[in-house]
C-alpha positions as CSV (number, residue, x, y, z in Angstrom):
1,M,57.6,83.2,91.0
2,H,61.0,82.8,89.5
3,K,60.6,81.7,86.2
4,I,64.3,79.9,84.3
5,I,64.5,79.0,81.3
6,E,67.1,76.1,79.1
7,Q,66.7,75.4,75.3
8,S,69.5,72.7,73.6
9,L,69.3,71.8,70.1
10,I,69.0,67.8,69.3
11,N,69.2,66.2,66.8
12,E,66.8,64.4,66.0
13,E,63.6,65.6,63.8
14,I,60.7,66.9,66.1
15,Q,58.2,64.0,66.3
16,A,60.9,61.4,66.9
17,L,61.7,63.9,69.9
18,F,58.4,64.2,71.0
19,E,57.4,61.1,70.9
20,F,60.7,59.2,72.5
21,T,60.9,62.6,75.6
22,Q,57.5,61.6,76.2
23,D,57.0,58.4,76.3
24,F,58.1,57.3,80.5
25,E,58.9,53.7,79.6
26,K,61.9,55.7,77.8
27,R,62.2,58.4,79.9
28,I,63.3,56.5,83.0
29,Q,66.2,54.9,80.8
30,W,67.6,58.3,79.8
31,D,66.6,60.4,82.9
32,S,68.8,60.2,85.6
33,Q,66.4,62.0,87.7
34,T,63.5,61.2,87.4
35,S,63.4,56.9,89.0
36,S,59.1,57.4,87.8
37,I,56.3,58.3,86.1
38,T,53.0,56.8,86.5
39,F,49.7,57.6,85.3
40,M,47.6,58.3,88.5
41,N,44.3,57.2,87.5
42,T,43.1,54.7,84.9
43,E,43.5,57.1,82.1
44,K,46.6,55.1,80.4
45,Q,47.0,57.5,77.4
46,L,48.5,61.3,77.3
47,K,46.3,64.1,76.2
48,K,45.4,67.0,78.4
49,G,43.7,66.8,81.5
50,A,45.9,63.6,81.9
51,Q,47.6,63.3,85.6
52,V,50.7,61.4,85.9
53,T,53.4,61.1,88.8
54,V,56.3,62.0,88.5
55,I,59.1,60.9,91.6
56,S,62.4,61.9,91.2
57,S,65.9,60.0,92.0
58,N,66.1,61.8,94.9
59,D,62.0,60.4,95.8
60,V,60.7,63.3,95.8
61,R,56.9,62.9,94.5
62,M,55.0,66.3,92.3
63,D,51.6,64.8,91.4
64,T,51.1,67.0,87.6
65,E,48.4,67.6,85.5
66,Y,49.5,68.2,81.7
67,T,47.5,71.5,81.0
68,V,49.3,71.6,77.8
69,F,49.1,68.7,75.2
70,T,50.0,69.4,71.5
71,P,51.9,66.7,70.1
72,P,54.6,67.8,68.5
73,H,55.0,71.3,69.9
74,Q,54.4,71.9,73.2
75,I,54.1,70.1,76.7
76,A,52.5,72.1,79.6
77,I,52.4,70.8,83.3
78,K,50.9,72.0,86.8
79,M,51.6,70.5,89.9
80,L,48.3,70.0,91.9
81,N,50.0,68.3,95.6
82,K,51.3,70.0,98.2
83,S,55.5,70.2,98.2
84,S,58.0,70.6,100.4
85,I,59.9,72.8,98.7
86,F,57.4,74.7,95.6
87,R,54.9,76.2,96.2
88,S,53.5,76.4,92.9
89,F,55.2,74.5,89.8
90,N,54.4,75.2,86.3
91,G,56.6,73.5,83.8
92,S,57.2,73.5,79.7
93,W,58.9,71.7,76.9
94,T,58.5,73.1,73.8
95,Y,59.9,71.5,70.5
96,T,61.0,73.9,67.7
97,D,61.2,72.3,64.3
98,V,65.4,73.6,63.0
99,S,65.7,71.6,60.5
100,A,65.2,68.4,58.9
101,N,66.4,66.1,61.6
102,Q,67.7,68.6,64.6
103,T,65.0,70.2,67.0
104,K,65.4,72.8,69.7
105,L,63.9,72.3,73.3
106,T,63.0,74.9,75.5
107,I,62.4,74.0,78.9
108,I,60.1,76.5,81.0
109,Y,60.0,76.1,84.6
110,E,58.1,78.6,86.1
111,F,57.6,77.9,90.4
112,K,57.4,79.8,94.3
113,L,59.3,78.0,96.8
114,Q,57.7,77.6,100.1
115,P,58.9,79.7,102.6
116,L,61.9,78.0,104.3
117,Y,64.1,78.1,101.3
118,W,63.6,81.3,100.5
119,L,66.8,82.0,103.2
120,L,68.5,78.9,100.5
121,Q,67.5,80.7,97.7
122,P,70.4,81.6,95.5
123,I,71.5,77.2,95.9
124,V,68.0,76.3,95.2
125,L,67.6,78.0,92.2
126,K,71.2,77.4,90.8
127,K,70.6,74.3,91.8
128,I,67.4,73.8,89.7
129,R,69.6,75.9,86.5
130,Q,71.9,72.7,86.9
131,N,69.1,69.4,87.0
132,M,67.7,71.1,83.7
133,R,70.7,71.5,81.5
134,N,71.5,68.1,82.7
135,K,68.0,66.5,82.0
136,L,69.2,68.4,78.7
137,E,72.6,67.2,78.2
138,D,70.9,63.2,79.2
139,L,68.4,63.4,76.4
140,A,71.2,64.3,73.5
141,L,73.2,61.6,74.6
142,A,70.0,58.8,74.7
143,I,69.8,60.0,71.1
144,V,72.6,59.9,70.0
145,N,72.9,56.3,71.6
146,R,69.8,54.7,70.7
């Protein structure tokens, strides 16, 4: 099992940051790695148990379920579908109030790669870490420019 942790201080109040990052329409505008996020069923409210499909900018599909949803402090998801890259995948975003207008966002990905990617493991891990960093940079820029 691999675990990658990235974090950043974002100049935004915790509740506003949580709402901004969990708004699907806004997410596809600021997150350059995500082209689509939709609910999988008739449920249209984020909560524990909500199932969501995320399509990356590289057309990789991940069906997920929210395993934790505790506004404004944390969300966590697990992958439901089979993936050509991951045997399993879990992710969490944890929001920590630093000051009135600053929040630390910590993103954690835990996953097992499919056997095909074992030989490419150093390259894949580096790419995933860079994608996480880019996501945090995209978010910080979106907050500044809104």
